[in-house]
N, C-alpha and C positions, 0 to 999 in steps of 0.2 A: 402526565410524571415533567419530573425535571432532570434530563438529562444532562452528565456530564463529558466532556471528549476532552479525554486527554492531547494535547497536540492539535488543537484546534484552530490554530492556525494557520498548521498545515496544509498541502496539498489536498490530501484526502480529507481530514481535518474541518478544512474549511465550506466542503460542501456538504460531507458532514452533518454539521451544527445549520446550515443553511436549511436542508430540506427539513428535518426536524424542528425549527426553529418554524416555519414555512406551516409546519402540519400541526401549529400551535403548543407543541410541544414548549415552557421555561428551559430553557441551555444554558450551559455556564462554559465557558470556551477556558482551558485550562494548560497555560502555555509562556516557556520562556521567551520567547521573540526569538530565537536564536538563528532561525533560519532563516535566508534568503526568501524574503517577499511575504513574511509571518506579519510584518505590521503592514503590508499594504492587503495583505486575505484579510487582517482583522477589520479595518476600517471600509471594506468593501463592505465586509457582514452591518457591523454598524449600523452603516448607511441603510440596508433591510429589514433592520431588525428592530423592535426595542424589547421582543422578550429576549434577550442575551443579556446576558454581563459577561465580567472580563476577568478573569482572578490572575494574576500573573506567576509563574511556580516552575519549579522543577521536579519530576517524579524522582530523580535521584535524591532531593530534600526530603526525610522524612516532616521535616520540622513544616515545613509547604504545603504538605499535601495535611495536616494537619488545622493546621490554618482557612484551607479550603473546605476542610469537615465542622470546620469552628463555623463559618461564613455560610455554608452550606451542608445542615444536620438533615438537608430531607431528598437527597439523589436518592432518584430510585435504580438510574442505570448509568455504569460509566462506559465510552467506549474510546478504547486505551488504543492510541495510536502514537503516541509520543514514543520518542525514542531514535535510534540511530539507523540510518539508511544504507548506509552504500560499502557492499565488502570492501572495496576497495582502503575506504579510510579505517572501517577494521583490521586492517593487513596491517596500513601506519602505526593504529591506536590501539592496542587490543583491548588495554586497560579502562581504557576512554569508552570503548564499544561495551564493554560487559556492564558498564554502570549504567549506563544509558538505557539496554534493553533488559537485560536481566536481572540486576538489582536495582532499575524503574520500576519494570513488572511486579517484581515481589515485594516493592514497597506500595503499590499501586494495590496490591492485593488484601495486606496488610490493612489499609485503612479502610478496604468493602468488610473484610472481619471484623476490626474492632473498632470503629468508631463510625461506623454507619451501619443502618438496618438494612442489612445482607443486600444490599441492589444485583442487578444485572451486572457482568461484569464481559465484555464483548472485545474478546484480546482477535489486534492484526497480525497475526503468523507470516511466513513465508514460504514460499514453496522452498527454497532453502534449505531446509532444514531436513531433506531429503537427500541431498548434498550429491556428488556427482553423477551419480546412479551408475558408475565405471559397470558394472554386469547387465547394466542393459541393454540390448543391441539395437543399433543403431543405423540405420540407413538412409544415403542422401540419393534425393529423386528432384536433379534439376536444379534450381537454388536455394535447396531446404532441404535440412537433415528433417526424420519423422524416425517413429518409433516402428522399429521391425515386426514385433508381437504382440503389444499396446497398442490400438486403434482410437480405445476410447480414451487414453490417456493414463494419466499415474493417476490409480484410489486411495484412499483415506492409510490402508491399509500395508501400504510400501515400509519397506523398511526404514526406519531413521538415522541416518547415516551424516551426518552435521558435517562441513567440509567449509574452514576456514574461520575466522574469530566469528564474523558476522553469523556466518551459519548455528557458530553453536551455542555463543548471547540468544539469540531468535529461540534455536531451540529448545534450549533453558527455561526462556520466560514461557516458550508455548507450552510447556511440562509439565512448570508449576500448576499454570493459570490452568490445566486440566487437572491435576492435583489435587488442587482446593476445589474441585466441586464434587470429587469421590470420600476426600478426608475431613471436609469443612462443611460441607451439603452450598456452599457456595454458589450460584447460579450463574456459570462460566459458559461461552462460546467461541469455542477456536476456530477465526478463518483463515486458514494459510493460503493466503492469496497469491498469485499471477504477479501478469503486469499488468499494473493500472494506469492510467492514463486518463489528461483530459486538460480541459482550461482553467485555467489560474494552476496553475504546472509551471514553476518556473526551473526547466529543466536543466540540469550541466550531464557534462561527459560521464562522469561517475555514478549519474544513481540519475533516473527515469528519462532513455535511452528513444524511447517515441516521441516526446517533447522537446528534448535534443537536435535530435535530429531533425525536426520538423521547422525548430528557431533555428538552427543553427544555418539549415538549408534558406530559411526564406530572408536571411542577415548576412550570406554571402561568407560564415564562417568554418573554418576550416574542419573535417567530419573526420576520426578514426577509426576506422573499424579493428577491434580486436577481436582475431580469427578470421577466418574467410569470407563471415559476413549471412553465411548459411544456416547458424542457431537463430531457432525459431522459438515461442512465447506464445503462449495462448494471451493475446491478451485481453483487456477489460475495460469498456469506459466508466469512470469512475463514477455516473448518474448509477448505472446496472448494479456498485458493487453495496455503492450505500441503499440503494431498493433491497436488494440482502441482507443490510443490518437492521432494517424495518424490517422483515420476514423473521427474524430471527431474535429479533424483542415478541414481535407479534406469538410467535408460535412456540414462547418459553420455556413452556413445561413441557414440552416435545425434544428442544435443543439443547434445553439447559445441561449441561453434563459433556455436550457433541462436540466433534471436530470436522472440519467440509474444510475441503477442497475451494476455494472463490477462484476464477478465473473462465478465461473466454471457450475454454474450451479446442474442441478436435476444431469447431467448425470455425471457430475464431483465431485461428493460429498466423501468424504471420513471420519469416525471417527479417533481417536488418536488411538485405538486400530487396525483398519486396515492397518493406517502408520506401526503399531507395525510388524505388517507382515506382510508388502512387505519390510521393510526392516532384516526381521529377514530373509525372503528368500534369499536376496540379499549378508547378511552378510554368509548364511550358521551355522545361531549360535543363538541358544536365546539373545532378548536385557531385560537385567534385569530392571526393573520398580519399582519403589513406589506409592500407592496412598495415598494424603491426600483432606482433604474439599475443595469443591469448593470457587470457586474466588469470589469478591463483581462483581458481574455485566456480569458472562460468564454463555451465550447463551446455552441452551440444543441442540439447532440446529440452525446454520443459511444458510440458502440455498437462491440463489438469485434467483429472476425469473428475465430474461434475456431474454426475449420477444420485451424489447424498442428497447433495442440493438440492436436484430439481426434486425428488421423491419426498423428500422429508419438510423443505421451506416450499415447494411450490413456484419455484425459483428458475430462472433460467435468462441470460444475457440475450439483449434485445438492441444494442448498438452494434452494428457490424463496424469492424475494420475501415471498412472503405466508408462508412457513414462518420465515426469518430472523428478520424484521423482529415477528416475535410473539414468537420465543424473547428480540431483544433488550431489545422493550422488557419482559418479565418478567425479565431479569436488572438495568432499571435500577427496577425496582418493587424488586424486594426488596434491592439495595443503592444504594438513597438517601440512605444517613446520609454512604458514602463515596464516592459522585459528587457530594455537598455540599459534601465537606471537598478532595476535591483538586478540586475548580474556581470554592473561594471563592463558596459559593453562602450560604454563614453557615446 
């Protein structure tokens, strides 16, 4: 199969492109190379694979997508990862956020519907479509918050309540992707992804907190915790996420039109303070940090109920937070110079 990965030079995209190229698929990386580290990720891919092509373009420009279709009319699947990724950036510029996430996704769907032979479209959505979940009872236990009444996490049937421009733009895209399956018969799959982390993630304060904390701790940069640090996410190593992509495509007769929460689940959840404790153990010294006010749209807890993915995909996460953070820590240690250059650390 020929697989197009939009945003294929980003953090998740580069791992996705690498996995499918390694599996013998022909891979097309479609990216505008605007994100820090994208050029370096693309070069890394090119040194590893010959069955991979790059098309420079932007999902907000229909003419770029038309050019993609002209070059590759036989695309059999699109893994749509391109978009704006930070809540804080969406608050600062909601129009740009809408264009990249909602309009960009609609453009990709129209490409699939009108210019290509009805390829599979797998869309990376987000847990932010569930909003702040103010009606869910939260309780604190030591250094972490947890759900009082939802031990298995948030299911796909939870009420959607978009909060923040980012939540709105990703939520609109999420529903468009689902509806194109119902109205047009397009084979689409929506993954509402939780906190994804791993190597080649050039995390910054606004996005990619596991990577950012790891980078900042190793390089002795200031870390600010917004809130009290007890907020919890179910973290998922990027390798496990890409395995879920593979399984969804392999089972498309069953997964078409479906929505899945994809995260670490209750067993692989972690608070910010717990991550700092793990990093201190790896470093052998305290990690200096400060606290500030809570940020807009930040959930005290988000943990995915991954039952549907386990039952319908045969998938479950394998990489524990302890193992995954250790691998990330070791990568940051090896690639200090690259990371400094990409993030402008001097």
